[in-house]
C-alpha positions in Angstrom: 85.0 -3.9 86.0 86.6 -5.7 88.9 89.8 -4.4 90.4 93.0 -6.5 90.8 93.3 -8.4 94.1 96.6 -6.7 94.8 95.1 -3.2 94.4 95.1 -2.6 98.2 98.7 -3.6 98.4 99.7 -1.2 95.6 97.7 1.5 97.2 99.4 1.1 100.6 102.8 0.9 98.9 102.2 4.2 97.1 100.6 5.8 100.1 97.2 6.5 98.6 93.7 5.4 99.7 92.1 2.3 98.2 89.3 4.5 96.7 91.8 6.7 94.9 93.6 3.6 93.7 90.3 2.3 92.3 89.8 5.5 90.4 93.3 5.3 89.0 92.7 1.7 88.0 89.6 2.6 86.1 91.5 5.4 84.3 94.3 3.0 83.5 91.8 0.6 82.0 90.3 3.3 79.8 93.8 4.3 78.6 94.7 0.6 77.9 91.5 0.2 76.0 92.2 3.3 73.9 95.9 2.2 73.4 95.4 -1.5 72.4 91.9 -1.5 71.0 91.2 -4.9 72.5 89.8 -5.9 75.8 90.9 -9.0 77.7 94.1 -10.2 76.1 97.5 -10.2 77.6 98.6 -7.1 75.8 95.6 -5.2 77.2 96.2 -6.3 80.8 99.9 -5.5 80.6 99.1 -2.0 79.3 96.5 -1.5 81.9 98.9 -2.5 84.7 101.7 -0.3 83.2 99.3 2.6 83.1 98.1 1.9 86.6 101.6 1.8 88.1 102.6 5.0 86.2 99.5 6.7 87.6 100.2 5.5 91.1 103.8 6.8 90.8 102.5 10.2 89.6 100.0 10.3 92.5 102.6 9.4 95.0 104.9 12.2 93.7 102.0 14.7 94.3 101.6 13.8 97.9 103.4 16.0 100.4 104.4 13.1 102.7 108.0 13.5 103.7 110.2 10.4 103.1 112.1 10.0 106.2 113.1 6.4 105.8 116.5 7.2 104.1 117.3 9.7 106.8 116.5 7.2 109.6 118.5 4.5 108.0 121.6 6.7 107.6 121.3 7.8 111.2 121.0 4.2 112.3 124.2 3.4 110.3 126.0 6.4 111.8 124.9 5.4 115.3 126.2 1.8 114.8 129.5 2.9 113.4 131.4 3.3 116.7 130.0 -0.1 117.9 131.2 -1.8 114.7 134.6 -0.2 115.0 134.9 -1.3 118.6 133.8 -4.8 117.6 136.6 -4.9 115.0 139.2 -3.7 117.5 138.2 -6.3 120.0 138.3 -9.0 117.4 141.8 -7.9 116.3 142.9 -7.8 120.0 141.5 -11.3 120.6 143.1 -12.8 117.5 146.5 -11.2 118.5 146.1 -12.5 122.1 145.4 -16.0 120.9 148.3 -15.9 118.4 150.7 -14.7 121.2 149.3 -17.3 123.6 149.8 -20.1 121.2 153.4 -18.9 120.5 154.0 -18.7 124.3 152.7 -22.3 124.8 155.0 -23.6 122.0 158.0 -21.9 123.5 157.4 -23.2 126.9 
């Protein structure tokens, strides 16, 4: 049976090899066949894809790869915080300066 065209994308997204994703796809097809009793209709393909995604999720959870993306994002936000605060202060100073300058020009 042919694999879905997006199988390499799903494999990369889950962090597994394409060969392992192909094995999981075949297992999902067997489970969908046993569940639906039919082959080739929309219910069958939907069940196969649901089983495949569940198997990929389970496979990803068994991998020991640390997930550092949330940590890096939080560090990036914390690094940018003083810069954002400084930008807000300068914006407030500039607005106040313009307001006072306009008041001074009207008075003169």
